C-alpha positions as CSV (number, residue, x, y, z in Angstrom):
1,M,16.1,20.6,-2.1
2,L,15.9,18.1,-5.0
3,H,18.7,15.6,-4.9
4,K,19.9,15.4,-8.5
5,E,21.6,12.3,-9.8
6,P,21.8,13.2,-13.5
7,N,23.4,9.9,-14.5
8,V,21.0,7.5,-12.7
9,V,18.7,7.0,-15.7
10,E,21.6,6.4,-18.0
11,L,23.4,4.2,-15.4
12,F,20.5,1.7,-15.3
13,P,18.8,1.9,-18.7
14,Q,17.1,-1.5,-18.1
15,I,15.2,-0.2,-15.1
16,N,12.2,2.1,-15.3
17,I,13.4,5.2,-13.5
18,K,11.7,8.6,-13.3
19,L,13.1,11.9,-11.8
20,A,11.0,14.3,-9.7
21,E,7.9,12.1,-10.2
22,P,4.7,13.1,-8.3
23,L,3.7,10.3,-6.1
24,R,0.1,11.3,-6.2
25,H,0.0,9.3,-9.5
26,Y,0.6,6.1,-7.5
27,T,-1.2,6.5,-4.1
28,Y,-4.8,5.5,-3.4
29,T,-5.4,8.9,-1.7
30,K,-4.3,10.7,-5.0
31,T,-2.1,12.9,-2.9
32,G,1.7,13.1,-2.3
33,G,4.6,15.2,-3.4
34,P,7.5,14.1,-5.7
35,A,10.0,11.4,-5.3
36,D,13.5,12.6,-6.2
37,I,14.2,9.3,-7.9
38,L,11.4,6.8,-8.6
39,A,12.3,3.3,-9.7
40,L,9.9,0.5,-10.7
41,P,12.0,-2.6,-10.9
42,K,10.8,-5.8,-12.6
43,S,13.0,-8.4,-10.8
44,N,14.8,-9.3,-7.6
45,A,18.1,-8.5,-9.3
46,E,16.9,-5.0,-10.2
47,V,15.9,-4.4,-6.6
48,Q,19.3,-5.6,-5.5
49,T,21.0,-3.2,-8.0
50,L,18.9,-0.3,-6.8
51,V,19.5,-0.9,-3.1
52,A,23.3,-1.3,-3.7
53,Y,23.2,2.0,-5.7
54,A,21.4,3.9,-2.9
55,K,23.8,2.5,-0.3
56,A,26.9,3.5,-2.4
57,Q,25.5,7.0,-3.0
58,Q,24.2,7.3,0.6
59,L,20.7,8.0,-0.6
60,P,17.7,7.6,1.6
61,L,15.7,4.6,0.5
62,T,11.9,4.1,0.6
63,V,10.1,1.1,-0.6
64,I,6.4,1.2,-1.5
65,G,3.9,-1.4,-2.6
66,N,0.4,-0.7,-3.8
67,A,0.2,2.6,-1.7
68,S,-3.3,1.8,-0.5
69,N,-2.8,2.2,3.3
70,L,-0.3,5.0,2.9
71,I,-0.1,8.8,3.1
72,V,2.9,10.5,1.3
73,K,3.3,14.0,2.6
74,D,3.1,16.9,0.2
75,G,6.8,17.7,0.3
76,G,7.5,14.3,-1.2
77,I,10.3,11.9,-0.5
78,R,14.0,12.5,-0.8
79,G,16.4,10.0,-2.2
80,L,15.4,6.9,-4.0
81,V,11.8,5.5,-3.9
82,I,11.2,1.9,-5.1
83,I,7.7,0.9,-6.1
84,L,7.3,-2.8,-6.5
85,T,4.1,-3.1,-8.5
86,A,5.8,-4.2,-11.7
87,M,6.8,-7.4,-9.8
88,A,3.4,-9.0,-9.8
89,Q,3.8,-12.7,-10.8
90,I,1.5,-15.2,-9.1
91,K,2.1,-19.0,-9.4
92,V,0.0,-21.8,-7.9
93,S,1.7,-25.2,-7.2
94,G,-0.3,-27.8,-5.4
95,T,-1.6,-26.2,-2.3
96,K,0.9,-23.4,-2.3
97,V,0.5,-19.9,-3.9
98,Y,3.6,-17.9,-4.6
99,A,3.2,-14.2,-5.2
100,Q,5.7,-11.5,-5.8
101,A,5.7,-8.5,-3.5
102,G,4.0,-6.2,-6.1
103,A,1.1,-8.6,-6.8
104,K,-2.2,-7.4,-5.5
105,I,-3.7,-9.3,-2.6
106,I,-7.0,-9.3,-4.5
107,D,-5.4,-11.0,-7.5
108,T,-3.7,-13.5,-5.2
109,T,-7.0,-14.5,-3.6
110,I,-8.6,-14.9,-7.1
111,A,-5.7,-17.2,-8.2
112,A,-6.2,-19.3,-5.0
113,A,-10.0,-19.5,-5.6
114,Q,-9.5,-20.6,-9.2
115,A,-7.3,-23.4,-7.9
116,A,-10.0,-24.3,-5.3
117,L,-7.6,-23.4,-2.5
118,S,-9.0,-22.0,0.8
119,G,-7.4,-19.9,3.5
120,I,-7.2,-16.3,2.2
121,E,-10.8,-15.6,1.3
122,F,-10.9,-12.9,4.0
123,A,-8.4,-10.8,2.0
124,A,-10.5,-10.8,-1.2
125,G,-11.2,-7.1,-1.0
126,I,-7.9,-5.8,0.6
127,P,-6.5,-3.3,-2.0
128,G,-2.9,-3.6,-1.0
129,S,0.1,-5.5,-2.4
130,V,1.5,-8.8,-1.1
131,G,4.6,-7.0,0.2
132,G,2.5,-4.3,2.0
133,A,0.3,-7.0,3.5
134,M,3.3,-8.8,4.8
135,F,4.9,-5.6,6.1
136,M,1.8,-4.8,8.2
137,N,0.2,-8.2,8.6
138,A,-2.9,-6.9,6.9
139,G,-6.3,-8.4,7.9
140,A,-10.0,-8.2,7.5
141,Y,-13.1,-10.1,8.7
142,G,-11.3,-11.9,11.5
143,G,-8.4,-13.1,9.3
144,E,-4.8,-11.9,9.0
145,I,-2.2,-12.6,6.4
146,S,-0.1,-14.4,9.0
147,D,-2.8,-17.1,9.1
148,A,-1.9,-18.2,5.6
149,V,1.8,-17.3,5.1
150,Q,4.3,-20.1,4.9
151,S,7.4,-18.0,4.2
152,A,8.7,-14.8,2.6
153,T,11.6,-14.1,0.3
154,V,13.3,-10.9,1.6
155,L,16.2,-8.7,0.6
156,L,18.3,-8.2,3.8
157,P,20.0,-4.9,4.6
158,D,23.4,-6.5,3.7
159,G,22.2,-7.1,0.1
160,T,21.6,-10.8,0.4
161,I,18.3,-12.6,-0.4
162,S,16.9,-14.9,2.3
163,E,13.9,-17.0,3.0
164,L,12.1,-16.3,6.3
165,N,9.5,-18.8,7.7
166,R,6.4,-17.7,9.5
167,A,8.0,-17.8,12.9
168,A,10.9,-15.7,11.8
169,L,8.5,-13.0,10.4
170,K,7.3,-12.4,14.0
171,F,3.8,-11.4,13.1
172,A,1.6,-9.4,15.5
173,Y,-1.4,-7.1,15.1
174,R,-0.6,-4.9,12.1
175,H,3.1,-5.7,12.5
176,S,5.8,-8.0,11.3
177,V,9.6,-8.2,11.7
178,I,9.9,-6.4,8.3
179,Q,9.0,-3.1,10.1
180,D,12.0,-3.6,12.4
181,N,14.8,-5.1,10.4
182,H,14.8,-2.9,7.3
183,S,14.5,-5.8,4.9
184,I,12.4,-5.7,1.7
185,V,9.8,-8.3,0.9
186,L,10.3,-9.7,-2.6
187,A,7.7,-12.5,-2.5
188,A,5.6,-14.6,-0.3
189,T,4.4,-18.2,-0.3
190,F,1.0,-19.0,1.1
191,A,0.1,-22.5,2.4
192,L,-3.5,-23.2,1.7
193,T,-6.0,-26.1,2.0
194,P,-8.0,-27.7,-0.8
195,G,-11.6,-26.6,-0.8
196,N,-14.8,-26.3,-2.8
197,Q,-14.3,-23.6,-5.5
198,P,-18.0,-22.4,-5.6
199,A,-18.0,-22.2,-1.8
200,I,-14.7,-20.3,-1.8
201,E,-15.9,-17.9,-4.4
202,A,-19.2,-17.4,-2.6
203,K,-17.4,-16.5,0.6
204,M,-15.2,-14.0,-1.2
205,A,-18.3,-12.5,-2.9
206,D,-19.9,-12.1,0.5
207,F,-16.9,-10.3,2.0
208,N,-16.7,-8.0,-1.1
209,A,-20.4,-7.2,-0.9
210,R,-20.1,-6.4,2.8
211,R,-17.1,-4.2,2.1
212,A,-18.8,-2.3,-0.7
213,A,-21.9,-1.8,1.5
214,K,-19.9,-0.4,4.4
215,Q,-16.8,1.3,3.0
216,P,-16.5,4.4,0.7
217,L,-14.9,2.5,-2.1
218,E,-16.1,5.1,-4.6
219,Y,-13.7,7.8,-3.3
220,P,-9.9,7.9,-3.0
221,S,-8.9,7.0,0.5
222,C,-6.0,5.5,2.5
223,G,-8.1,2.7,3.8
224,S,-8.6,2.1,7.5
225,V,-6.9,5.2,9.2
226,F,-6.6,4.0,12.8
227,K,-5.7,0.8,14.5
228,R,-8.5,-0.7,16.6
229,P,-8.0,0.3,20.3
230,T,-8.4,-2.6,22.7
231,G,-12.0,-2.8,23.8
232,Y,-13.3,-0.3,21.3
233,F,-14.4,0.0,17.7
234,T,-12.7,2.9,16.0
235,G,-15.5,3.9,13.7
236,K,-18.0,3.9,16.6
237,L,-15.8,6.1,18.7
238,I,-15.4,8.7,15.8
239,H,-19.1,8.6,15.1
240,E,-20.1,9.1,18.8
241,A,-17.6,12.0,19.0
242,G,-19.7,13.7,16.3
243,L,-17.0,13.7,13.8
244,Q,-18.6,11.8,10.9
245,G,-18.7,14.1,8.0
246,H,-16.1,16.5,9.4
247,I,-14.0,18.1,6.7
248,S,-10.5,19.5,6.7
249,G,-9.6,21.2,3.4
250,D,-11.0,18.7,0.9
251,V,-10.7,15.6,3.0
252,Q,-13.7,14.2,4.9
253,V,-14.4,11.7,7.6
254,S,-16.5,9.4,5.5
255,L,-20.3,9.5,6.1
256,K,-20.4,5.8,5.1
257,H,-17.8,4.6,7.5
258,A,-16.3,6.8,10.2
259,G,-13.0,4.8,10.2
260,F,-12.2,6.1,6.7
261,M,-11.2,9.5,5.4
262,I,-11.9,10.3,1.8
263,N,-10.5,12.7,-0.7
264,L,-13.4,14.7,-2.1
265,G,-11.5,15.7,-5.2
266,H,-8.8,18.3,-4.3
267,G,-7.6,17.0,-1.0
268,T,-3.9,17.1,0.0
269,A,-1.8,15.0,2.3
270,T,-1.7,18.0,4.6
271,D,-5.5,17.9,4.7
272,Y,-5.3,14.2,5.7
273,M,-2.7,15.0,8.4
274,D,-4.8,17.9,9.9
275,L,-7.9,15.7,9.9
276,I,-6.1,12.8,11.6
277,R,-4.8,15.0,14.3
278,Y,-8.1,16.7,14.9
279,V,-9.9,13.3,15.2
280,Q,-7.3,12.0,17.6
281,T,-7.6,15.1,19.7
282,V,-11.4,15.1,19.9
283,V,-11.7,11.4,20.6
284,F,-9.1,11.6,23.3
285,E,-10.8,14.6,24.9
286,Q,-14.2,12.9,24.9
287,F,-13.3,9.3,25.7
288,G,-9.7,9.2,26.9
289,V,-8.8,6.8,24.0
290,A,-5.6,7.5,22.1
291,L,-6.1,6.5,18.5
292,E,-3.0,5.2,16.8
293,P,-2.7,5.5,13.0
294,E,-2.8,2.2,11.1
295,V,-2.0,4.1,7.9
296,R,1.7,4.5,7.2
297,I,2.7,8.1,6.9
298,I,6.0,8.9,5.1
299,G,7.8,11.8,3.4
300,E,8.4,15.4,4.2
301,D,6.1,18.3,4.9
302,L,5.7,20.9,2.1
303,I,7.8,24.0,2.8
304,A,5.9,27.2,2.1
């Protein structure tokens, strides 16, 4: 049932707030049900205000970045959903790059390259936000965000803002302490090294060309669906299980890269979930390997 807060828009007129907003308008999969209350804050202070409001009203709170490695279920999300993409400032100072949580990782790598700073070229094609990348320690081509992070500005559950250094962020494979302590990333600072701008840009162009050649970027998707199991390559397992091209509803295991699932046009989050479970079942039956989702899955199932 929709949680109605008729005064929330009037209560915070300075914040962009929408009621019963379909999240499919914001996700890379182009799927997802409605958020009861959707807020798109523009500052740390607005995030603090929203979090305090949710706490006072005992509303469930969900924070989303660029929604690129995310599936929102078709029943949507109850309570308050905060999307941080309006907080997208990027500043370069010396060898440091500061980026707000809603800034795109791609834009952050471009800003670094323009300043002839090296260290995050590997992330040139990652479609997520800085906050999302920090949350899951995003990586590609042998690099991880943790390699370049100096610190993160976070909003702690008690409502205070704190600075966490790299050690305090406790990075691991597709994991950070943010997943455990229920804080919210507001910004990150990357410590980079001076380099040769043409060489940096050439390296980024090479990564992007390789990504475009191998990944189905022309279709909506949730990015890499599964974590890489120790000793295996996920796409190879799915391909060898005969699942490349398999369709559930209108979502397909990509013919270009078996580690991706694409929305062919009218797919739903339920189609994604059904296909994920089917692939997990078949791969386990054939190879005894349990595939663990890398994609974050949130929200509620659609009630018929």
